[in-house]
SEFILUM-392892 format. One line per field, with one value per atom (N, C-alpha, C, O): residue in three letters; x, y, z; residue number from 1. Coordinates in steps of 0.05 Angstrom, whole numbers, plus 5000, padded with zeros to 4 digits. Example, Ala and Ser with C-alpha at 12.3 -4.5 7.8 and 13.67 -1.06 7.14 Angstrom:
residues 2
res ALA/ALA/ALA/ALA/SER/SER/SER/SER .
east 5264/5246/5264/5285/5257/5273/5258/5268 .
north 4886/4910/4934/4934/4955/4979/5001/5023 .
up 5156/5156/5156/5169/5142/5143/5157/5161 .
n 1/1/1/1/2/2/2/2 .
end
This chain:
residues 90
res MET/MET/MET/MET/ILE/ILE/ILE/ILE/LYS/LYS/LYS/LYS/ASN/ASN/ASN/ASN/LEU/LEU/LEU/LEU/SER/SER/SER/SER/GLU/GLU/GLU/GLU/SER/SER/SER/SER/ASP/ASP/ASP/ASP/MET/MET/MET/MET/GLU/GLU/GLU/GLU/VAL/VAL/VAL/VAL/LEU/LEU/LEU/LEU/ASN/ASN/ASN/ASN/GLU/GLU/GLU/GLU/ILE/ILE/ILE/ILE/ILE/ILE/ILE/ILE/ARG/ARG/ARG/ARG/GLU/GLU/GLU/GLU/TYR/TYR/TYR/TYR/GLY/GLY/GLY/GLY/MET/MET/MET/MET/ARG/ARG/ARG/ARG/SER/SER/SER/SER/PHE/PHE/PHE/PHE/THR/THR/THR/THR/GLN/GLN/GLN/GLN/LEU/LEU/LEU/LEU/ARG/ARG/ARG/ARG/HIS/HIS/HIS/HIS/LEU/LEU/LEU/LEU/THR/THR/THR/THR/HIS/HIS/HIS/HIS/ASP/ASP/ASP/ASP/MET/MET/MET/MET/PRO/PRO/PRO/PRO/ALA/ALA/ALA/ALA/TYR/TYR/TYR/TYR/GLU/GLU/GLU/GLU/LYS/LYS/LYS/LYS/VAL/VAL/VAL/VAL/TRP/TRP/TRP/TRP/GLU/GLU/GLU/GLU/ASN/ASN/ASN/ASN/PRO/PRO/PRO/PRO/ASP/ASP/ASP/ASP/ARG/ARG/ARG/ARG/ILE/ILE/ILE/ILE/GLY/GLY/GLY/GLY/GLY/GLY/GLY/GLY/SER/SER/SER/SER/VAL/VAL/VAL/VAL/PRO/PRO/PRO/PRO/MET/MET/MET/MET/ARG/ARG/ARG/ARG/PHE/PHE/PHE/PHE/GLU/GLU/GLU/GLU/ASP/ASP/ASP/ASP/PHE/PHE/PHE/PHE/PHE/PHE/PHE/PHE/GLU/GLU/GLU/GLU/GLU/GLU/GLU/GLU/ASP/ASP/ASP/ASP/GLY/GLY/GLY/GLY/ALA/ALA/ALA/ALA/ALA/ALA/ALA/ALA/LEU/LEU/LEU/LEU/ALA/ALA/ALA/ALA/GLY/GLY/GLY/GLY/VAL/VAL/VAL/VAL/LEU/LEU/LEU/LEU/GLU/GLU/GLU/GLU/GLU/GLU/GLU/GLU/MET/MET/MET/MET/ILE/ILE/ILE/ILE/GLU/GLU/GLU/GLU/ASN/ASN/ASN/ASN/CYS/CYS/CYS/CYS/LYS/LYS/LYS/LYS/LEU/LEU/LEU/LEU/ARG/ARG/ARG/ARG/GLU/GLU/GLU/GLU/ALA/ALA/ALA/ALA/PHE/PHE/PHE/PHE/PRO/PRO/PRO/PRO/ASP/ASP/ASP/ASP/PRO/PRO/PRO/PRO/ALA/ALA/ALA/ALA/TRP/TRP/TRP/TRP/LEU/LEU/LEU/LEU .
east 6230/6216/6201/6211/6178/6162/6175/6172/6191/6203/6224/6231/6232/6252/6238/6251/6211/6197/6189/6182/6191/6183/6152/6138/6142/6113/6104/6083/6120/6112/6113/6096/6132/6133/6107/6095/6098/6074/6049/6031/6049/6026/6024/6002/6047/6047/6038/6022/6049/6041/6011/5997/6000/5972/5955/5934/5965/5951/5951/5930/5973/5974/5955/5942/5954/5936/5907/5891/5900/5873/5866/5844/5886/5881/5880/5864/5899/5902/5898/5898/5894/5892/5869/5871/5847/5824/5823/5804/5843/5843/5853/5869/5843/5851/5878/5889/5890/5915/5913/5931/5892/5888/5887/5899/5873/5871/5899/5906/5913/5940/5959/5975/5958/5975/5969/5987/5944/5936/5946/5956/5943/5952/5982/5991/5998/6027/6037/6057/6024/6034/6026/6035/6010/6003/6023/6021/6042/6062/6081/6088/6089/6107/6134/6145/6143/6169/6166/6184/6143/6138/6135/6146/6120/6116/6142/6146/6159/6185/6202/6215/6201/6215/6205/6221/6179/6167/6173/6172/6178/6184/6213/6221/6230/6259/6265/6259/6278/6284/6305/6308/6320/6341/6330/6344/6304/6291/6291/6282/6302/6302/6286/6293/6266/6250/6232/6224/6224/6205/6217/6202/6243/6255/6276/6296/6271/6290/6291/6271/6316/6318/6304/6305/6290/6277/6295/6307/6296/6312/6295/6272/6307/6293/6282/6259/6297/6288/6264/6250/6260/6237/6210/6190/6210/6186/6177/6154/6195/6190/6191/6192/6190/6193/6173/6180/6149/6128/6128/6113/6146/6146/6175/6188/6185/6212/6219/6242/6200/6205/6210/6227/6195/6199/6226/6239/6234/6260/6282/6302/6280/6300/6301/6322/6278/6276/6289/6303/6284/6295/6326/6340/6335/6364/6377/6398/6364/6374/6375/6395/6355/6354/6376/6388/6380/6401/6428/6445/6433/6459/6462/6484/6441/6442/6447/6464/6434/6437/6466/6478/6477/6505/6524/6542/6520/6537/6534/6554/6510/6506/6521/6533/6519/6533/6563/6577/6573/6602/6610/6631/6594/6599/6596/6610/6576/6570/6570/6549/6594/6595/6583/6575/6582/6571/6552/6558/6530/6513/6498/6490/6495/6482/6452/6439/6441/6412/6403/6379/6422/6414/6408/6402 .
north 5767/5785/5806/5815/5814/5833/5860/5874/5868/5894/5896/5918/5874/5874/5875/5876/5874/5875/5903/5919/5909/5935/5936/5916/5960/5964/5948/5936/5948/5933/5903/5888/5894/5865/5858/5837/5875/5869/5870/5854/5888/5889/5863/5852/5853/5828/5805/5789/5803/5781/5782/5762/5806/5809/5801/5789/5808/5800/5769/5758/5757/5728/5715/5695/5726/5716/5718/5700/5742/5746/5725/5714/5721/5703/5674/5658/5666/5637/5628/5604/5647/5641/5623/5608/5623/5607/5580/5565/5575/5550/5527/5531/5503/5480/5470/5479/5452/5441/5427/5430/5412/5398/5417/5412/5439/5459/5472/5475/5478/5490/5470/5477/5445/5424/5421/5419/5420/5417/5441/5437/5465/5489/5489/5495/5481/5481/5458/5460/5435/5411/5409/5391/5428/5430/5447/5450/5458/5476/5459/5437/5470/5455/5447/5426/5464/5458/5433/5416/5430/5406/5381/5360/5384/5362/5352/5328/5371/5365/5347/5328/5353/5336/5308/5289/5305/5278/5262/5238/5276/5263/5256/5242/5265/5261/5232/5221/5217/5189/5184/5162/5205/5202/5206/5203/5212/5216/5190/5170/5192/5169/5177/5197/5162/5169/5192/5196/5207/5229/5256/5276/5259/5285/5290/5276/5311/5319/5349/5362/5360/5389/5400/5388/5423/5436/5459/5473/5462/5484/5510/5510/5531/5556/5566/5575/5564/5574/5559/5569/5534/5519/5531/5526/5547/5560/5582/5591/5591/5612/5602/5619/5576/5564/5575/5579/5580/5589/5620/5630/5634/5663/5672/5679/5673/5681/5709/5713/5727/5754/5755/5769/5738/5737/5725/5735/5705/5693/5713/5714/5728/5748/5769/5778/5777/5797/5786/5801/5761/5749/5748/5754/5740/5738/5766/5769/5786/5813/5822/5835/5816/5824/5809/5821/5784/5768/5780/5782/5788/5800/5826/5832/5842/5868/5864/5879/5845/5840/5831/5838/5814/5805/5829/5831/5847/5871/5889/5900/5891/5907/5894/5908/5868/5854/5857/5859/5858/5862/5890/5895/5910/5938/5944/5961/5932/5937/5910/5900/5899/5872/5870/5848/5892/5891/5915/5933/5916/5939/5940/5920/5964/5968/5962/5956/5963/5960/5931/5925/5912/5883/5873/5850 .
up 4994/5012/4995/4975/5004/4989/4987/4967/5007/5006/4983/4976/4973/4951/4923/4903/4923/4898/4891/4908/4865/4856/4853/4855/4849/4845/4821/4822/4799/4775/4780/4770/4797/4804/4819/4813/4837/4853/4835/4838/4815/4797/4781/4777/4771/4755/4773/4764/4797/4815/4821/4822/4826/4831/4807/4810/4783/4759/4756/4748/4762/4760/4780/4774/4804/4824/4815/4818/4804/4794/4772/4771/4754/4731/4738/4728/4756/4761/4790/4795/4808/4836/4844/4864/4829/4836/4821/4825/4806/4791/4809/4827/4803/4819/4810/4789/4826/4819/4792/4775/4787/4762/4738/4718/4742/4720/4714/4691/4735/4732/4719/4702/4728/4716/4687/4670/4680/4652/4635/4613/4646/4633/4627/4605/4647/4644/4628/4613/4631/4618/4588/4574/4579/4551/4536/4511/4550/4537/4520/4527/4497/4479/4493/4487/4511/4525/4542/4542/4555/4571/4553/4559/4532/4513/4501/4496/4495/4483/4502/4493/4528/4547/4547/4548/4547/4548/4522/4522/4500/4475/4473/4454/4491/4491/4497/4518/4477/4481/4503/4512/4510/4531/4559/4579/4561/4587/4603/4594/4627/4646/4670/4683/4677/4700/4694/4670/4714/4709/4710/4707/4713/4715/4694/4691/4678/4657/4657/4658/4654/4653/4628/4607/4632/4609/4600/4616/4574/4562/4564/4555/4574/4577/4551/4550/4529/4503/4492/4475/4501/4492/4500/4487/4521/4530/4510/4510/4493/4474/4445/4426/4441/4415/4395/4371/4403/4385/4381/4365/4395/4393/4391/4410/4366/4361/4371/4379/4369/4379/4409/4419/4423/4452/4459/4477/4444/4449/4444/4459/4422/4416/4438/4446/4449/4470/4496/4510/4502/4526/4523/4542/4500/4495/4498/4511/4487/4489/4518/4527/4534/4562/4578/4595/4571/4586/4580/4598/4555/4548/4563/4574/4563/4577/4607/4619/4619/4648/4654/4674/4636/4640/4639/4655/4620/4618/4643/4652/4653/4678/4701/4717/4704/4726/4723/4743/4699/4695/4702/4715/4694/4700/4730/4741/4743/4771/4786/4793/4791/4803/4831/4840/4846/4873/4877/4893/4862/4864/4891/4902/4901/4927/4925/4945/4901/4898/4896/4894/4898/4898/4926/4929 .
n 1/1/1/1/2/2/2/2/3/3/3/3/4/4/4/4/5/5/5/5/6/6/6/6/7/7/7/7/8/8/8/8/9/9/9/9/10/10/10/10/11/11/11/11/12/12/12/12/13/13/13/13/14/14/14/14/15/15/15/15/16/16/16/16/17/17/17/17/18/18/18/18/19/19/19/19/20/20/20/20/21/21/21/21/22/22/22/22/23/23/23/23/24/24/24/24/25/25/25/25/26/26/26/26/27/27/27/27/28/28/28/28/29/29/29/29/30/30/30/30/31/31/31/31/32/32/32/32/33/33/33/33/34/34/34/34/35/35/35/35/36/36/36/36/37/37/37/37/38/38/38/38/39/39/39/39/40/40/40/40/41/41/41/41/42/42/42/42/43/43/43/43/44/44/44/44/45/45/45/45/46/46/46/46/47/47/47/47/48/48/48/48/49/49/49/49/50/50/50/50/51/51/51/51/52/52/52/52/53/53/53/53/54/54/54/54/55/55/55/55/56/56/56/56/57/57/57/57/58/58/58/58/59/59/59/59/60/60/60/60/61/61/61/61/62/62/62/62/63/63/63/63/64/64/64/64/65/65/65/65/66/66/66/66/67/67/67/67/68/68/68/68/69/69/69/69/70/70/70/70/71/71/71/71/72/72/72/72/73/73/73/73/74/74/74/74/75/75/75/75/76/76/76/76/77/77/77/77/78/78/78/78/79/79/79/79/80/80/80/80/81/81/81/81/82/82/82/82/83/83/83/83/84/84/84/84/85/85/85/85/86/86/86/86/87/87/87/87/88/88/88/88/89/89/89/89/90/90/90/90 .
end
């Protein structure tokens, strides 16, 4: 629901819409399927059929600083959930 989104969430979503909203399905598919994480799945010899789980960290393979930042944020979020198991703001 939109009421659960922050102002910064809305700004990011609007920016994404401005950047990608007018692209066709084919353009968006090409954009996402050129990602190294997607290519890695298709190169996986254990892949059966067309569906294989993608590893979250593969999306950041080319940017080690981003991966470190994501890991740091995940750890911080875990600690917050432990400290506030039933926060009123969720």
